[in-house]
PAMARDREN-822982 format. One record per residue (C-alpha): residue number from 1; z, y, x. Coordinates in Angstrom, 2 decimals, padded with zeros to 5 digits. Layout:
nudren n: NUM pz: Z py: Y px: X .
...
This chain:
nudren n: 1 pz: -006.02 py: -047.77 px: 088.78 .
nudren n: 2 pz: -003.34 py: -045.12 px: 088.50 .
nudren n: 3 pz: 000.24 py: -045.87 px: 087.60 .
nudren n: 4 pz: 003.14 py: -043.74 px: 086.52 .
nudren n: 5 pz: 006.61 py: -045.01 px: 087.32 .
nudren n: 6 pz: 009.88 py: -043.95 px: 085.72 .
nudren n: 7 pz: 013.39 py: -045.10 px: 086.61 .
nudren n: 8 pz: 016.27 py: -044.18 px: 084.31 .
nudren n: 9 pz: 019.91 py: -045.19 px: 084.42 .
nudren n: 10 pz: 020.91 py: -047.52 px: 081.62 .
nudren n: 11 pz: 023.78 py: -045.20 px: 080.74 .
nudren n: 12 pz: 021.14 py: -042.75 px: 079.54 .
nudren n: 13 pz: 019.12 py: -045.30 px: 077.58 .
nudren n: 14 pz: 017.93 py: -044.15 px: 074.18 .
nudren n: 15 pz: 018.75 py: -046.29 px: 071.16 .
nudren n: 16 pz: 015.16 py: -047.56 px: 071.27 .
nudren n: 17 pz: 015.53 py: -048.57 px: 074.95 .
nudren n: 18 pz: 018.86 py: -050.25 px: 074.20 .
nudren n: 19 pz: 017.06 py: -052.83 px: 072.03 .
nudren n: 20 pz: 014.35 py: -053.64 px: 074.61 .
nudren n: 21 pz: 014.19 py: -056.70 px: 076.89 .
nudren n: 22 pz: 016.97 py: -058.55 px: 075.08 .
nudren n: 23 pz: 019.38 py: -055.61 px: 075.19 .
nudren n: 24 pz: 020.95 py: -053.51 px: 077.90 .
nudren n: 25 pz: 022.68 py: -055.66 px: 080.54 .
nudren n: 26 pz: 026.36 py: -055.01 px: 081.17 .
nudren n: 27 pz: 027.84 py: -053.74 px: 084.41 .
nudren n: 28 pz: 027.16 py: -050.76 px: 086.59 .
nudren n: 29 pz: 024.14 py: -049.72 px: 088.64 .
nudren n: 30 pz: 021.66 py: -050.80 px: 085.94 .
nudren n: 31 pz: 018.30 py: -049.04 px: 085.77 .
nudren n: 32 pz: 015.35 py: -049.25 px: 083.38 .
nudren n: 33 pz: 012.06 py: -049.39 px: 085.28 .
nudren n: 34 pz: 009.09 py: -048.23 px: 083.18 .
nudren n: 35 pz: 005.45 py: -048.35 px: 084.33 .
nudren n: 36 pz: 002.43 py: -046.80 px: 082.60 .
nudren n: 37 pz: -001.05 py: -047.84 px: 083.78 .
nudren n: 38 pz: -004.30 py: -045.87 px: 083.59 .
nudren n: 39 pz: -007.90 py: -046.56 px: 084.60 .
nudren n: 40 pz: -008.54 py: -044.40 px: 087.69 .
nudren n: 41 pz: -012.10 py: -043.48 px: 086.68 .
nudren n: 42 pz: -011.70 py: -042.85 px: 082.93 .
nudren n: 43 pz: -008.01 py: -042.02 px: 082.56 .
nudren n: 44 pz: -007.78 py: -044.54 px: 079.69 .
nudren n: 45 pz: -004.43 py: -046.31 px: 079.36 .
nudren n: 46 pz: -004.49 py: -049.98 px: 080.45 .
nudren n: 47 pz: -002.77 py: -052.24 px: 077.93 .
nudren n: 48 pz: -003.99 py: -055.75 px: 078.83 .
nudren n: 49 pz: -002.19 py: -056.20 px: 082.17 .
nudren n: 50 pz: 000.44 py: -058.56 px: 083.49 .
nudren n: 51 pz: 002.96 py: -056.58 px: 085.54 .
nudren n: 52 pz: 005.82 py: -057.75 px: 087.73 .
nudren n: 53 pz: 008.19 py: -055.81 px: 089.96 .
nudren n: 54 pz: 010.08 py: -056.80 px: 093.09 .
nudren n: 55 pz: 013.13 py: -054.69 px: 093.90 .
nudren n: 56 pz: 014.57 py: -054.91 px: 097.40 .
nudren n: 57 pz: 017.78 py: -053.21 px: 098.52 .
nudren n: 58 pz: 018.62 py: -053.05 px: 102.22 .
nudren n: 59 pz: 020.89 py: -055.98 px: 103.07 .
nudren n: 60 pz: 020.58 py: -057.55 px: 099.60 .
nudren n: 61 pz: 018.43 py: -060.25 px: 098.02 .
nudren n: 62 pz: 015.05 py: -059.34 px: 096.55 .
nudren n: 63 pz: 014.77 py: -059.66 px: 092.77 .
nudren n: 64 pz: 011.41 py: -060.20 px: 091.06 .
nudren n: 65 pz: 011.04 py: -059.79 px: 087.30 .
nudren n: 66 pz: 008.17 py: -059.61 px: 084.83 .
nudren n: 67 pz: 007.81 py: -056.19 px: 083.24 .
nudren n: 68 pz: 007.48 py: -056.65 px: 079.51 .
nudren n: 69 pz: 005.01 py: -054.72 px: 077.35 .
nudren n: 70 pz: 006.84 py: -052.08 px: 075.30 .
nudren n: 71 pz: 005.92 py: -049.12 px: 073.16 .
nudren n: 72 pz: 007.40 py: -045.71 px: 073.94 .
nudren n: 73 pz: 006.28 py: -042.64 px: 071.99 .
nudren n: 74 pz: 003.42 py: -044.66 px: 070.45 .
nudren n: 75 pz: 002.05 py: -045.61 px: 073.89 .
nudren n: 76 pz: 002.14 py: -049.02 px: 075.59 .
nudren n: 77 pz: 004.05 py: -049.22 px: 078.85 .
nudren n: 78 pz: 005.70 py: -052.07 px: 080.79 .
nudren n: 79 pz: 009.37 py: -052.29 px: 081.70 .
nudren n: 80 pz: 012.58 py: -054.17 px: 082.35 .
nudren n: 81 pz: 016.12 py: -053.68 px: 083.63 .
nudren n: 82 pz: 017.18 py: -053.98 px: 087.27 .
nudren n: 83 pz: 020.43 py: -053.66 px: 089.18 .
nudren n: 84 pz: 020.18 py: -051.19 px: 092.08 .
nudren n: 85 pz: 023.00 py: -049.79 px: 094.14 .
nudren n: 86 pz: 023.68 py: -046.15 px: 093.41 .
nudren n: 87 pz: 023.95 py: -045.27 px: 097.09 .
nudren n: 88 pz: 020.80 py: -046.51 px: 098.79 .
nudren n: 89 pz: 017.02 py: -046.48 px: 099.03 .
nudren n: 90 pz: 015.30 py: -049.28 px: 097.11 .
nudren n: 91 pz: 011.80 py: -050.63 px: 097.67 .
nudren n: 92 pz: 009.94 py: -051.32 px: 094.43 .
nudren n: 93 pz: 006.77 py: -053.41 px: 094.71 .
nudren n: 94 pz: 004.54 py: -053.74 px: 091.66 .
nudren n: 95 pz: 001.96 py: -056.49 px: 091.14 .
nudren n: 96 pz: -000.52 py: -055.60 px: 088.42 .
nudren n: 97 pz: -003.05 py: -058.16 px: 087.20 .
nudren n: 98 pz: -005.81 py: -057.36 px: 084.73 .
nudren n: 99 pz: -008.39 py: -059.74 px: 083.28 .
nudren n: 100 pz: -011.62 py: -059.71 px: 085.24 .
nudren n: 101 pz: -010.37 py: -057.20 px: 087.79 .
nudren n: 102 pz: -007.87 py: -059.25 px: 089.80 .
nudren n: 103 pz: -004.56 py: -058.00 px: 091.15 .
nudren n: 104 pz: -003.39 py: -054.88 px: 092.91 .
nudren n: 105 pz: -000.05 py: -054.10 px: 094.51 .
nudren n: 106 pz: 001.71 py: -050.77 px: 094.78 .
nudren n: 107 pz: 004.90 py: -050.03 px: 096.73 .
nudren n: 108 pz: 007.41 py: -047.24 px: 096.16 .
nudren n: 109 pz: 010.68 py: -046.24 px: 097.76 .
nudren n: 110 pz: 013.21 py: -044.99 px: 095.23 .
nudren n: 111 pz: 016.55 py: -043.34 px: 095.85 .
nudren n: 112 pz: 019.16 py: -043.94 px: 093.16 .
nudren n: 113 pz: 021.78 py: -041.70 px: 094.76 .
nudren n: 114 pz: 022.75 py: -040.16 px: 098.06 .
nudren n: 115 pz: 021.86 py: -042.25 px: 101.08 .
């Protein structure tokens, strides 16, 4: 399985994004995490998955949230909003579960600003 991951600041959310996941949360340091999944062998987009993300900031509590299915540019992706400090490295761990294929995990380190 291949995955594409995008992280955008909420301040730059499009009007379509602003209506997703119950609306844009207030406050600062809000980011929209978006994940697109593809079959590694065929390149076909995976649409029947359950996806969750754990975001860990150094010295802070870990937050785990389900990524909701959403359509962007006529393609299904998964996403949700997270709070991440603008001045640190964040560890993002994805758990992706598909019917009949079990679960896989993928970890990323994401900088949201200057460390």
